[in-house]
TIVO-2410 file (N, C-alpha, C; in nm, 3 decimals):
# residues 185
REC num residu      c1      c2      c3 atome chaine
REC   1      M   2.713  -4.816  23.327     N      A
REC   1      M   2.758  -4.917  23.233    CA      A
REC   1      M   2.692  -4.885  23.098     C      A
REC   2      D   2.772  -4.886  22.994     N      A
REC   2      D   2.718  -4.852  22.862    CA      A
REC   2      D   2.644  -4.970  22.800     C      A
REC   3      W   2.568  -4.943  22.695     N      A
REC   3      W   2.483  -5.045  22.630    CA      A
REC   3      W   2.567  -5.159  22.573     C      A
REC   4      K   2.688  -5.125  22.526     N      A
REC   4      K   2.774  -5.227  22.466    CA      A
REC   4      K   2.816  -5.331  22.571     C      A
REC   5      R   2.855  -5.284  22.690     N      A
REC   5      R   2.894  -5.374  22.798    CA      A
REC   5      R   2.773  -5.454  22.846     C      A
REC   6      R   2.657  -5.390  22.857     N      A
REC   6      R   2.534  -5.460  22.897    CA      A
REC   6      R   2.504  -5.573  22.798     C      A
REC   7      N   2.520  -5.545  22.669     N      A
REC   7      N   2.495  -5.644  22.566    CA      A
REC   7      N   2.595  -5.760  22.574     C      A
REC   8      Q   2.722  -5.728  22.600     N      A
REC   8      Q   2.825  -5.832  22.615    CA      A
REC   8      Q   2.789  -5.926  22.731     C      A
REC   9      I   2.749  -5.867  22.843     N      A
REC   9      I   2.714  -5.948  22.960    CA      A
REC   9      I   2.592  -6.035  22.929     C      A
REC  10      A   2.491  -5.978  22.864     N      A
REC  10      A   2.370  -6.054  22.831    CA      A
REC  10      A   2.404  -6.172  22.741     C      A
REC  11      K   2.488  -6.151  22.641     N      A
REC  11      K   2.527  -6.261  22.550    CA      A
REC  11      K   2.610  -6.366  22.623     C      A
REC  12      F   2.695  -6.321  22.713     N      A
REC  12      F   2.777  -6.412  22.793    CA      A
REC  12      F   2.687  -6.503  22.877     C      A
REC  13      V   2.587  -6.443  22.942     N      A
REC  13      V   2.492  -6.520  23.023    CA      A
REC  13      V   2.413  -6.617  22.936     C      A
REC  14      D   2.372  -6.573  22.817     N      A
REC  14      D   2.300  -6.663  22.725    CA      A
REC  14      D   2.383  -6.789  22.700     C      A
REC  15      G   2.513  -6.773  22.682     N      A
REC  15      G   2.601  -6.888  22.660    CA      A
REC  15      G   2.605  -6.980  22.781     C      A
REC  16      I   2.607  -6.924  22.900     N      A
REC  16      I   2.607  -7.004  23.022    CA      A
REC  16      I   2.477  -7.083  23.033     C      A
REC  17      L   2.366  -7.020  22.997     N      A
REC  17      L   2.235  -7.081  23.014    CA      A
REC  17      L   2.196  -7.176  22.900     C      A
REC  18      E   2.282  -7.192  22.800     N      A
REC  18      E   2.251  -7.287  22.692    CA      A
REC  18      E   2.226  -7.427  22.744     C      A
REC  19      C   2.282  -7.460  22.858     N      A
REC  19      C   2.263  -7.594  22.916    CA      A
REC  19      C   2.122  -7.614  22.972     C      A
REC  20      N   2.044  -7.507  22.982     N      A
REC  20      N   1.910  -7.514  23.042    CA      A
REC  20      N   1.807  -7.557  22.937     C      A
REC  21      V   1.826  -7.675  22.880     N      A
REC  21      V   1.739  -7.721  22.772    CA      A
REC  21      V   1.600  -7.756  22.821     C      A
REC  22      L   1.584  -7.781  22.950     N      A
REC  22      L   1.453  -7.814  23.006    CA      A
REC  22      L   1.375  -7.690  23.047     C      A
REC  23      N   1.434  -7.573  23.027     N      A
REC  23      N   1.370  -7.446  23.062    CA      A
REC  23      N   1.326  -7.441  23.208     C      A
REC  24      R   1.413  -7.489  23.295     N      A
REC  24      R   1.389  -7.481  23.439    CA      A
REC  24      R   1.416  -7.338  23.485     C      A
REC  25      P   1.362  -7.302  23.602     N      A
REC  25      P   1.402  -7.172  23.657    CA      A
REC  25      P   1.554  -7.170  23.675     C      A
REC  26      P   1.622  -7.067  23.630     N      A
REC  26      P   1.768  -7.065  23.638    CA      A
REC  26      P   1.825  -7.087  23.778     C      A
REC  27      V   1.750  -7.051  23.884     N      A
REC  27      V   1.803  -7.074  24.019    CA      A
REC  27      V   1.831  -7.222  24.041     C      A
REC  28      E   1.762  -7.309  23.969     N      A
REC  28      E   1.785  -7.452  23.983    CA      A
REC  28      E   1.919  -7.496  23.923     C      A
REC  29      L   1.986  -7.406  23.853     N      A
REC  29      L   2.116  -7.438  23.793    CA      A
REC  29      L   2.234  -7.399  23.882     C      A
REC  30      F   2.207  -7.327  23.992     N      A
REC  30      F   2.316  -7.280  24.078    CA      A
REC  30      F   2.412  -7.392  24.116     C      A
REC  31      D   2.359  -7.501  24.171     N      A
REC  31      D   2.446  -7.609  24.220    CA      A
REC  31      D   2.532  -7.667  24.109     C      A
REC  32      D   2.471  -7.695  23.993     N      A
REC  32      D   2.547  -7.753  23.882    CA      A
REC  32      D   2.656  -7.659  23.833     C      A
REC  33      I   2.623  -7.531  23.821     N      A
REC  33      I   2.722  -7.433  23.773    CA      A
REC  33      I   2.836  -7.418  23.872     C      A
REC  34      M   2.803  -7.410  24.000     N      A
REC  34      M   2.909  -7.394  24.101    CA      A
REC  34      M   2.998  -7.519  24.105     C      A
REC  35      K   2.937  -7.634  24.093     N      A
REC  35      K   3.016  -7.758  24.093    CA      A
REC  35      K   3.109  -7.760  23.971     C      A
REC  36      Q   3.054  -7.726  23.855     N      A
REC  36      Q   3.132  -7.725  23.731    CA      A
REC  36      Q   3.247  -7.625  23.739     C      A
REC  37      R   3.225  -7.512  23.802     N      A
REC  37      R   3.328  -7.407  23.811    CA      A
REC  37      R   3.418  -7.422  23.933     C      A
REC  38      G   3.393  -7.524  24.015     N      A
REC  38      G   3.475  -7.546  24.134    CA      A
REC  38      G   3.455  -7.442  24.242     C      A
REC  39      I   3.333  -7.391  24.253     N      A
REC  39      I   3.301  -7.289  24.353    CA      A
REC  39      I   3.230  -7.356  24.469     C      A
REC  40      K   3.280  -7.333  24.589     N      A
REC  40      K   3.212  -7.383  24.708    CA      A
REC  40      K   3.108  -7.279  24.750     C      A
REC  41      F   2.998  -7.329  24.806     N      A
REC  41      F   2.890  -7.240  24.847    CA      A
REC  41      F   2.855  -7.264  24.992     C      A
REC  42      K   2.836  -7.156  25.065     N      A
REC  42      K   2.802  -7.169  25.207    CA      A
REC  42      K   2.711  -7.053  25.247     C      A
REC  43      E   2.607  -7.088  25.323     N      A
REC  43      E   2.521  -6.985  25.380    CA      A
REC  43      E   2.569  -6.959  25.522     C      A
REC  44      L   2.578  -6.833  25.557     N      A
REC  44      L   2.620  -6.793  25.692    CA      A
REC  44      L   2.500  -6.732  25.764     C      A
REC  45      N   2.479  -6.776  25.887     N      A
REC  45      N   2.372  -6.721  25.968    CA      A
REC  45      N   2.424  -6.592  26.030     C      A
REC  46      E   2.404  -6.483  25.958     N      A
REC  46      E   2.455  -6.352  26.000    CA      A
REC  46      E   2.343  -6.265  26.052     C      A
REC  47      D   2.357  -6.219  26.174     N      A
REC  47      D   2.259  -6.126  26.229    CA      A
REC  47      D   2.274  -5.987  26.167     C      A
REC  48      D   2.390  -5.962  26.108     N      A
REC  48      D   2.418  -5.834  26.044    CA      A
REC  48      D   2.338  -5.824  25.915     C      A
REC  49      E   2.230  -5.748  25.917     N      A
REC  49      E   2.146  -5.737  25.798    CA      A
REC  49      E   2.211  -5.656  25.687     C      A
REC  50      E   2.325  -5.595  25.716     N      A
REC  50      E   2.399  -5.523  25.613    CA      A
REC  50      E   2.473  -5.619  25.519     C      A
REC  51      F   2.509  -5.738  25.570     N      A
REC  51      F   2.585  -5.835  25.492    CA      A
REC  51      F   2.491  -5.915  25.403     C      A
REC  52      C   2.517  -5.910  25.273     N      A
REC  52      C   2.438  -5.988  25.177    CA      A
REC  52      C   2.517  -6.109  25.128     C      A
REC  53      G   2.638  -6.085  25.079     N      A
REC  53      G   2.717  -6.196  25.026    CA      A
REC  53      G   2.860  -6.154  25.000     C      A
REC  54      V   2.942  -6.256  24.969     N      A
REC  54      V   3.082  -6.230  24.939    CA      A
REC  54      V   3.133  -6.339  24.844     C      A
REC  55      Y   3.218  -6.299  24.752     N      A
REC  55      Y   3.289  -6.391  24.665    CA      A
REC  55      Y   3.435  -6.385  24.706     C      A
REC  56      I   3.492  -6.499  24.744     N      A
REC  56      I   3.628  -6.505  24.795    CA      A
REC  56      I   3.708  -6.607  24.714     C      A
REC  57      V   3.835  -6.575  24.691     N      A
REC  57      V   3.928  -6.672  24.636    CA      A
REC  57      V   4.046  -6.678  24.731     C      A
REC  58      L   4.063  -6.795  24.796     N      A
REC  58      L   4.174  -6.820  24.887    CA      A
REC  58      L   4.263  -6.925  24.823     C      A
REC  59      E   4.381  -6.884  24.785     N      A
REC  59      E   4.471  -6.969  24.707    CA      A
REC  59      E   4.396  -7.011  24.581     C      A
REC  60      N   4.364  -7.137  24.565     N      A
REC  60      N   4.289  -7.181  24.447    CA      A
REC  60      N   4.144  -7.215  24.478     C      A
REC  61      T   4.099  -7.184  24.597     N      A
REC  61      T   3.963  -7.218  24.639    CA      A
REC  61      T   3.872  -7.097  24.621     C      A
REC  62      K   3.765  -7.119  24.543     N      A
REC  62      K   3.666  -7.014  24.519    CA      A
REC  62      K   3.544  -7.044  24.606     C      A
REC  63      I   3.498  -6.941  24.677     N      A
REC  63      I   3.386  -6.961  24.770    CA      A
REC  63      I   3.287  -6.845  24.757     C      A
REC  64      I   3.159  -6.879  24.758     N      A
REC  64      I   3.053  -6.778  24.768    CA      A
REC  64      I   2.983  -6.801  24.902     C      A
REC  65      F   2.979  -6.697  24.982     N      A
REC  65      F   2.904  -6.697  25.107    CA      A
REC  65      F   2.786  -6.602  25.090     C      A
REC  66      V   2.669  -6.642  25.139     N      A
REC  66      V   2.554  -6.551  25.144    CA      A
REC  66      V   2.494  -6.557  25.283     C      A
REC  67      N   2.428  -6.451  25.319     N      A
REC  67      N   2.359  -6.442  25.447    CA      A
REC  67      N   2.234  -6.528  25.440     C      A
REC  68      S   2.226  -6.629  25.525     N      A
REC  68      S   2.110  -6.721  25.524    CA      A
REC  68      S   1.983  -6.652  25.570     C      A
REC  69      N   1.994  -6.535  25.632     N      A
REC  69      N   1.876  -6.464  25.682    CA      A
REC  69      N   1.808  -6.377  25.577     C      A
REC  70      L   1.862  -6.374  25.457     N      A
REC  70      L   1.796  -6.299  25.349    CA      A
REC  70      L   1.674  -6.377  25.305     C      A
REC  71      Y   1.569  -6.306  25.263     N      A
REC  71      Y   1.453  -6.379  25.213    CA      A
REC  71      Y   1.490  -6.438  25.077     C      A
REC  72      T   1.425  -6.546  25.040     N      A
REC  72      T   1.468  -6.630  24.927    CA      A
REC  72      T   1.493  -6.552  24.798     C      A
REC  73      P   1.402  -6.465  24.752     N      A
REC  73      P   1.433  -6.392  24.628    CA      A
REC  73      P   1.559  -6.307  24.638     C      A
REC  74      R   1.581  -6.244  24.753     N      A
REC  74      R   1.702  -6.162  24.774    CA      A
REC  74      R   1.826  -6.251  24.774     C      A
REC  75      K   1.814  -6.367  24.838     N      A
REC  75      K   1.926  -6.462  24.844    CA      A
REC  75      K   1.961  -6.510  24.703     C      A
REC  76      N   1.859  -6.542  24.624     N      A
REC  76      N   1.883  -6.588  24.486    CA      A
REC  76      N   1.954  -6.481  24.405     C      A
REC  77      F   1.910  -6.356  24.419     N      A
REC  77      F   1.974  -6.247  24.345    CA      A
REC  77      F   2.119  -6.232  24.391     C      A
REC  78      T   2.142  -6.244  24.521     N      A
REC  78      T   2.279  -6.230  24.574    CA      A
REC  78      T   2.369  -6.341  24.521     C      A
REC  79      I   2.319  -6.464  24.518     N      A
REC  79      I   2.400  -6.575  24.464    CA      A
REC  79      I   2.436  -6.548  24.319     C      A
REC  80      A   2.336  -6.509  24.239     N      A
REC  80      A   2.361  -6.480  24.097    CA      A
REC  80      A   2.457  -6.362  24.082     C      A
REC  81      H   2.443  -6.263  24.167     N      A
REC  81      H   2.531  -6.146  24.167    CA      A
REC  81      H   2.676  -6.188  24.194     C      A
REC  82      E   2.695  -6.274  24.295     N      A
REC  82      E   2.830  -6.320  24.328    CA      A
REC  82      E   2.887  -6.407  24.215     C      A
REC  83      L   2.801  -6.489  24.152     N      A
REC  83      L   2.845  -6.564  24.034    CA      A
REC  83      L   2.889  -6.467  23.924     C      A
REC  84      G   2.820  -6.355  23.914     N      A
REC  84      G   2.858  -6.253  23.817    CA      A
REC  84      G   3.000  -6.204  23.839     C      A
REC  85      H   3.035  -6.178  23.965     N      A
REC  85      H   3.173  -6.136  23.994    CA      A
REC  85      H   3.272  -6.243  23.946     C      A
REC  86      H   3.238  -6.370  23.969     N      A
REC  86      H   3.325  -6.479  23.927    CA      A
REC  86      H   3.338  -6.484  23.774     C      A
REC  87      F   3.224  -6.493  23.705     N      A
REC  87      F   3.227  -6.510  23.559    CA      A
REC  87      F   3.284  -6.387  23.488     C      A
REC  88      L   3.262  -6.270  23.543     N      A
REC  88      L   3.311  -6.147  23.480    CA      A
REC  88      L   3.454  -6.115  23.522     C      A
REC  89      A   3.512  -6.201  23.604     N      A
REC  89      A   3.652  -6.189  23.648    CA      A
REC  89      A   3.683  -6.052  23.707     C      A
REC  90      H   3.594  -6.005  23.794     N      A
REC  90      H   3.617  -5.876  23.859    CA      A
REC  90      H   3.736  -5.885  23.954     C      A
REC  91      S   3.807  -5.775  23.963     N      A
REC  91      S   3.924  -5.769  24.051    CA      A
REC  91      S   3.882  -5.786  24.196     C      A
REC  92      L   3.959  -5.868  24.266     N      A
REC  92      L   3.933  -5.890  24.408    CA      A
REC  92      L   4.017  -5.793  24.490     C      A
REC  93      H   3.965  -5.755  24.604     N      A
REC  93      H   4.038  -5.668  24.697    CA      A
REC  93      H   4.068  -5.752  24.820     C      A
REC  94      D   4.194  -5.779  24.844     N      A
REC  94      D   4.236  -5.868  24.953    CA      A
REC  94      D   4.170  -6.005  24.940     C      A
REC  95      G   4.158  -6.053  24.816     N      A
REC  95      G   4.105  -6.186  24.790    CA      A
REC  95      G   3.954  -6.198  24.793     C      A
REC  96      A   3.883  -6.085  24.798     N      A
REC  96      A   3.737  -6.094  24.810    CA      A
REC  96      A   3.666  -5.974  24.747     C      A
REC  97      I   3.540  -5.995  24.717     N      A
REC  97      I   3.449  -5.887  24.682    CA      A
REC  97      I   3.332  -5.902  24.778     C      A
REC  98      I   3.318  -5.807  24.868     N      A
REC  98      I   3.213  -5.813  24.970    CA      A
REC  98      I   3.097  -5.725  24.925     C      A
REC  99      C   2.979  -5.781  24.928     N      A
REC  99      C   2.859  -5.708  24.888    CA      A
REC  99      C   2.771  -5.686  25.010     C      A
REC 100      N   2.766  -5.561  25.052     N      A
REC 100      N   2.677  -5.528  25.162    CA      A
REC 100      N   2.571  -5.431  25.109     C      A
REC 101      K   2.478  -5.393  25.193     N      A
REC 101      K   2.367  -5.310  25.147    CA      A
REC 101      K   2.413  -5.174  25.095     C      A
REC 102      D   2.520  -5.118  25.153     N      A
REC 102      D   2.570  -4.989  25.104    CA      A
REC 102      D   2.616  -5.001  24.959     C      A
REC 103      V   2.688  -5.108  24.929     N      A
REC 103      V   2.739  -5.129  24.793    CA      A
REC 103      V   2.623  -5.161  24.698     C      A
REC 104      L   2.531  -5.245  24.742     N      A
REC 104      L   2.422  -5.289  24.654    CA      A
REC 104      L   2.316  -5.183  24.631     C      A
REC 105      F   2.287  -5.105  24.733     N      A
REC 105      F   2.175  -5.012  24.722    CA      A
REC 105      F   2.217  -4.865  24.730     C      A
REC 106      G   2.345  -4.837  24.738     N      A
REC 106      G   2.391  -4.699  24.748    CA      A
REC 106      G   2.380  -4.624  24.616     C      A
REC 107      N   2.392  -4.493  24.626     N      A
REC 107      N   2.382  -4.408  24.507    CA      A
REC 107      N   2.506  -4.413  24.419     C      A
REC 108      N   2.620  -4.440  24.478     N      A
REC 108      N   2.746  -4.441  24.404    CA      A
REC 108      N   2.798  -4.583  24.385     C      A
REC 109      K   2.715  -4.667  24.327     N      A
REC 109      K   2.750  -4.808  24.309    CA      A
REC 109      K   2.866  -4.818  24.211     C      A
REC 110      P   2.974  -4.888  24.250     N      A
REC 110      P   3.089  -4.906  24.159    CA      A
REC 110      P   3.049  -4.987  24.035     C      A
REC 111      E   3.121  -4.966  23.926     N      A
REC 111      E   3.090  -5.031  23.798    CA      A
REC 111      E   3.085  -5.185  23.808     C      A
REC 112      P   3.180  -5.249  23.879     N      A
REC 112      P   3.171  -5.396  23.890    CA      A
REC 112      P   3.041  -5.441  23.958     C      A
REC 113      E   2.988  -5.363  24.049     N      A
REC 113      E   2.862  -5.398  24.116    CA      A
REC 113      E   2.744  -5.384  24.020     C      A
REC 114      K   2.748  -5.281  23.936     N      A
REC 114      K   2.644  -5.265  23.834    CA      A
REC 114      K   2.648  -5.382  23.736     C      A
REC 115      E   2.768  -5.421  23.698     N      A
REC 115      E   2.784  -5.533  23.605    CA      A
REC 115      E   2.735  -5.664  23.668     C      A
REC 116      A   2.769  -5.686  23.794     N      A
REC 116      A   2.724  -5.808  23.863    CA      A
REC 116      A   2.572  -5.809  23.878     C      A
REC 117      D   2.512  -5.693  23.901     N      A
REC 117      D   2.366  -5.683  23.906    CA      A
REC 117      D   2.304  -5.719  23.772     C      A
REC 118      H   2.362  -5.667  23.665     N      A
REC 118      H   2.309  -5.695  23.531    CA      A
REC 118      H   2.326  -5.844  23.499     C      A
REC 119      F   2.440  -5.900  23.534     N      A
REC 119      F   2.462  -6.043  23.516    CA      A
REC 119      F   2.352  -6.121  23.589     C      A
REC 120      A   2.326  -6.085  23.714     N      A
REC 120      A   2.225  -6.155  23.794    CA      A
REC 120      A   2.087  -6.145  23.729     C      A
REC 121      A   2.050  -6.027  23.682     N      A
REC 121      A   1.919  -6.010  23.617    CA      A
REC 121      A   1.910  -6.094  23.490     C      A
REC 122      C   2.015  -6.092  23.409     N      A
REC 122      C   2.017  -6.172  23.285    CA      A
REC 122      C   2.013  -6.321  23.315     C      A
REC 123      F   2.083  -6.361  23.419     N      A
REC 123      F   2.089  -6.502  23.456    CA      A
REC 123      F   1.956  -6.550  23.511     C      A
REC 124      L   1.901  -6.477  23.607     N      A
REC 124      L   1.779  -6.521  23.674    CA      A
REC 124      L   1.653  -6.505  23.588     C      A
REC 125      M   1.655  -6.408  23.498     N      A
REC 125      M   1.536  -6.376  23.419    CA      A
REC 125      M   1.574  -6.361  23.271     C      A
REC 126      P   1.616  -6.473  23.207     N      A
REC 126      P   1.659  -6.465  23.067    CA      A
REC 126      P   1.542  -6.430  22.975     C      A
REC 127      P   1.567  -6.345  22.876     N      A
REC 127      P   1.458  -6.295  22.789    CA      A
REC 127      P   1.374  -6.404  22.723     C      A
REC 128      K   1.439  -6.504  22.666     N      A
REC 128      K   1.366  -6.608  22.594    CA      A
REC 128      K   1.268  -6.681  22.687     C      A
REC 129      L   1.315  -6.718  22.805     N      A
REC 129      L   1.232  -6.789  22.900    CA      A
REC 129      L   1.124  -6.696  22.958     C      A
REC 130      M   1.159  -6.569  22.976     N      A
REC 130      M   1.060  -6.471  23.025    CA      A
REC 130      M   0.944  -6.460  22.925     C      A
REC 131      K   0.978  -6.450  22.798     N      A
REC 131      K   0.873  -6.437  22.695    CA      A
REC 131      K   0.788  -6.564  22.687     C      A
REC 132      Q   0.853  -6.679  22.700     N      A
REC 132      Q   0.781  -6.806  22.698    CA      A
REC 132      Q   0.682  -6.814  22.815     C      A
REC 133      K   0.728  -6.776  22.934     N      A
REC 133      K   0.642  -6.782  23.053    CA      A
REC 133      K   0.531  -6.678  23.046     C      A
REC 134      K   0.559  -6.562  22.986     N      A
REC 134      K   0.454  -6.461  22.968    CA      A
REC 134      K   0.346  -6.515  22.874     C      A
REC 135      A   0.387  -6.581  22.767     N      A
REC 135      A   0.290  -6.639  22.673    CA      A
REC 135      A   0.205  -6.747  22.742     C      A
REC 136      E   0.268  -6.829  22.825     N      A
REC 136      E   0.193  -6.929  22.902    CA      A
REC 136      E   0.091  -6.863  22.993     C      A
REC 137      F   0.134  -6.757  23.060     N      A
REC 137      F   0.044  -6.684  23.149    CA      A
REC 137      F  -0.074  -6.629  23.071     C      A
REC 138      E  -0.046  -6.565  22.958     N      A
REC 138      E  -0.154  -6.503  22.881    CA      A
REC 138      E  -0.253  -6.608  22.829     C      A
REC 139      K  -0.203  -6.723  22.792     N      A
REC 139      K  -0.292  -6.832  22.747    CA      A
REC 139      K  -0.383  -6.874  22.862     C      A
REC 140      N  -0.322  -6.896  22.979     N      A
REC 140      N  -0.400  -6.936  23.097    CA      A
REC 140      N  -0.491  -6.823  23.145     C      A
REC 141      Y  -0.440  -6.700  23.136     N      A
REC 141      Y  -0.516  -6.584  23.181    CA      A
REC 141      Y  -0.642  -6.567  23.097     C      A
REC 142      S  -0.629  -6.582  22.966     N      A
REC 142      S  -0.745  -6.564  22.878    CA      A
REC 142      S  -0.852  -6.670  22.906     C      A
REC 143      Q  -0.808  -6.786  22.956     N      A
REC 143      Q  -0.903  -6.891  22.991    CA      A
REC 143      Q  -0.972  -6.864  23.124     C      A
REC 144      Q  -0.916  -6.772  23.203     N      A
REC 144      Q  -0.971  -6.741  23.335    CA      A
REC 144      Q  -1.016  -6.596  23.344     C      A
REC 145      M  -1.065  -6.541  23.237     N      A
REC 145      M  -1.102  -6.399  23.232    CA      A
REC 145      M  -1.204  -6.361  23.339     C      A
REC 146      N  -1.280  -6.456  23.388     N      A
REC 146      N  -1.380  -6.422  23.487    CA      A
REC 146      N  -1.318  -6.376  23.619     C      A
REC 147      L  -1.188  -6.397  23.638     N      A
REC 147      L  -1.123  -6.350  23.760    CA      A
REC 147      L  -1.114  -6.198  23.766     C      A
REC 148      F  -1.102  -6.136  23.651     N      A
REC 148      F  -1.083  -5.991  23.645    CA      A
REC 148      F  -1.176  -5.930  23.542     C      A
REC 149      N  -1.198  -5.804  23.559     N      A
REC 149      N  -1.263  -5.727  23.455    CA      A
REC 149      N  -1.164  -5.721  23.340     C      A
REC 150      S  -1.207  -5.752  23.220     N      A
REC 150      S  -1.114  -5.759  23.106    CA      A
REC 150      S  -1.043  -5.627  23.079     C      A
REC 151      T  -1.094  -5.518  23.131     N      A
REC 151      T  -1.029  -5.389  23.109    CA      A
REC 151      T  -0.932  -5.352  23.222     C      A
REC 152      D  -0.923  -5.437  23.322     N      A
REC 152      D  -0.837  -5.407  23.436    CA      A
REC 152      D  -0.693  -5.447  23.404     C      A
REC 153      K  -0.623  -5.359  23.332     N      A
REC 153      K  -0.486  -5.388  23.289    CA      A
REC 153      K  -0.389  -5.398  23.406     C      A
REC 154      Q  -0.410  -5.315  23.509     N      A
REC 154      Q  -0.319  -5.318  23.624    CA      A
REC 154      Q  -0.330  -5.451  23.698     C      A
REC 155      A  -0.451  -5.503  23.712     N      A
REC 155      A  -0.468  -5.633  23.779    CA      A
REC 155      A  -0.400  -5.743  23.699     C      A
REC 156      K  -0.412  -5.738  23.567     N      A
REC 156      K  -0.347  -5.838  23.482    CA      A
REC 156      K  -0.195  -5.827  23.495     C      A
REC 157      K  -0.143  -5.704  23.495     N      A
REC 157      K   0.001  -5.682  23.509    CA      A
REC 157      K   0.050  -5.735  23.644     C      A
REC 158      D  -0.026  -5.707  23.751     N      A
REC 158      D   0.011  -5.754  23.884    CA      A
REC 158      D   0.013  -5.907  23.890     C      A
REC 159      E  -0.086  -5.969  23.828     N      A
REC 159      E  -0.092  -6.116  23.825    CA      A
REC 159      E   0.023  -6.175  23.743     C      A
REC 160      L   0.057  -6.108  23.631     N      A
REC 160      L   0.170  -6.152  23.550    CA      A
REC 160      L   0.299  -6.147  23.632     C      A
REC 161      I   0.321  -6.037  23.701     N      A
REC 161      I   0.442  -6.022  23.782    CA      A
REC 161      I   0.446  -6.130  23.890     C      A
REC 162      K   0.336  -6.153  23.957     N      A
REC 162      K   0.331  -6.258  24.060    CA      A
REC 162      K   0.361  -6.395  24.000     C      A
REC 163      Y   0.301  -6.425  23.887     N      A
REC 163      Y   0.322  -6.553  23.818    CA      A
REC 163      Y   0.470  -6.572  23.783     C      A
REC 164      L   0.531  -6.468  23.725     N      A
REC 164      L   0.672  -6.477  23.687    CA      A
REC 164      L   0.764  -6.484  23.809     C      A
REC 165      C   0.732  -6.408  23.913     N      A
REC 165      C   0.813  -6.413  24.036    CA      A
REC 165      C   0.811  -6.553  24.096     C      A
REC 166      D   0.694  -6.614  24.097     N      A
REC 166      D   0.683  -6.749  24.152    CA      A
REC 166      D   0.766  -6.848  24.072     C      A
REC 167      F   0.765  -6.835  23.940     N      A
REC 167      F   0.843  -6.927  23.857    CA      A
REC 167      F   0.993  -6.902  23.870     C      A
REC 168      F   1.034  -6.776  23.854     N      A
REC 168      F   1.177  -6.743  23.852    CA      A
REC 168      F   1.239  -6.730  23.991     C      A
REC 169      K   1.155  -6.724  24.094     N      A
REC 169      K   1.201  -6.714  24.234    CA      A
REC 169      K   1.282  -6.586  24.258     C      A
REC 170      V   1.223  -6.476  24.211     N      A
REC 170      V   1.284  -6.344  24.229    CA      A
REC 170      V   1.181  -6.251  24.291     C      A
REC 171      S   1.227  -6.135  24.332     N      A
REC 171      S   1.138  -6.038  24.396    CA      A
REC 171      S   1.052  -5.964  24.293     C      A
REC 172      K   0.943  -5.907  24.341     N      A
REC 172      K   0.856  -5.827  24.253    CA      A
REC 172      K   0.933  -5.708  24.197     C      A
REC 173      E   1.017  -5.648  24.280     N      A
REC 173      E   1.095  -5.533  24.236    CA      A
REC 173      E   1.189  -5.571  24.121     C      A
REC 174      S   1.263  -5.680  24.138     N      A
REC 174      S   1.354  -5.726  24.032    CA      A
REC 174      S   1.278  -5.759  23.905     C      A
REC 175      M   1.166  -5.828  23.921     N      A
REC 175      M   1.086  -5.868  23.804    CA      A
REC 175      M   1.031  -5.747  23.732     C      A
REC 176      S   0.980  -5.650  23.806     N      A
REC 176      S   0.924  -5.530  23.743    CA      A
REC 176      S   1.030  -5.455  23.662     C      A
REC 177      I   1.147  -5.442  23.721     N      A
REC 177      I   1.257  -5.374  23.652    CA      A
REC 177      I   1.296  -5.450  23.525     C      A
REC 178      R   1.307  -5.582  23.537     N      A
REC 178      R   1.347  -5.664  23.422    CA      A
REC 178      R   1.242  -5.662  23.312     C      A
REC 179      L   1.116  -5.668  23.347     N      A
REC 179      L   1.009  -5.663  23.247    CA      A
REC 179      L   1.013  -5.531  23.168     C      A
REC 180      E   1.036  -5.422  23.239     N      A
REC 180      E   1.045  -5.292  23.171    CA      A
REC 180      E   1.171  -5.284  23.086     C      A
REC 181      E   1.283  -5.334  23.141     N      A
REC 181      E   1.410  -5.332  23.069    CA      A
REC 181      E   1.398  -5.409  22.937     C      A
REC 182      L   1.327  -5.523  22.940     N      A
REC 182      L   1.310  -5.606  22.823    CA      A
REC 182      L   1.192  -5.562  22.736     C      A
REC 183      K   1.122  -5.458  22.782     N      A
REC 183      K   1.004  -5.406  22.711    CA      A
REC 183      K   0.900  -5.515  22.689     C      A
REC 184      I   0.883  -5.600  22.790     N      A
REC 184      I   0.784  -5.706  22.786    CA      A
REC 184      I   0.648  -5.655  22.833     C      A
REC 185      I   0.649  -5.554  22.919     N      A
REC 185      I   0.522  -5.492  22.962    CA      A
REC 185      I   0.529  -5.344  22.937     C      A
***
């Protein structure tokens, strides 16, 4: 995906998140957004660990299913990813876009999957809120310097990532990638 498309998606997500005036973690907006967009949501207890989620449109009914057995940060990313398919109006194949581990983690990820991933990252970890939370962390961190040697940059980085993951309810891997992408660390 080129930089222009990445920028379009980021700006589109910013518009969606304008309603987040209380600066809550974006995962707390899932229910409101799905209700507003007329999307039904259901968790499926799937033993198949390959199945992550699916976005389906049956007649006029829009549904997002996710595997309830995914750990919470993975589940949150999958929900945001499926919302990405909806908001970006990706073409459906037989009325659905199915996201399994091959599609999500394979080497030849199709462009709509890359776009949905970028949408999810922008949605779950918006730059403005990320910078605000980093500043809060640094203020609190400087007050607790006795926890670490002041020269231990890796320990501070690890604590920052943990702090942000706890707030945004995302995985360490997603957070690390997003922090580098945004040049925050």
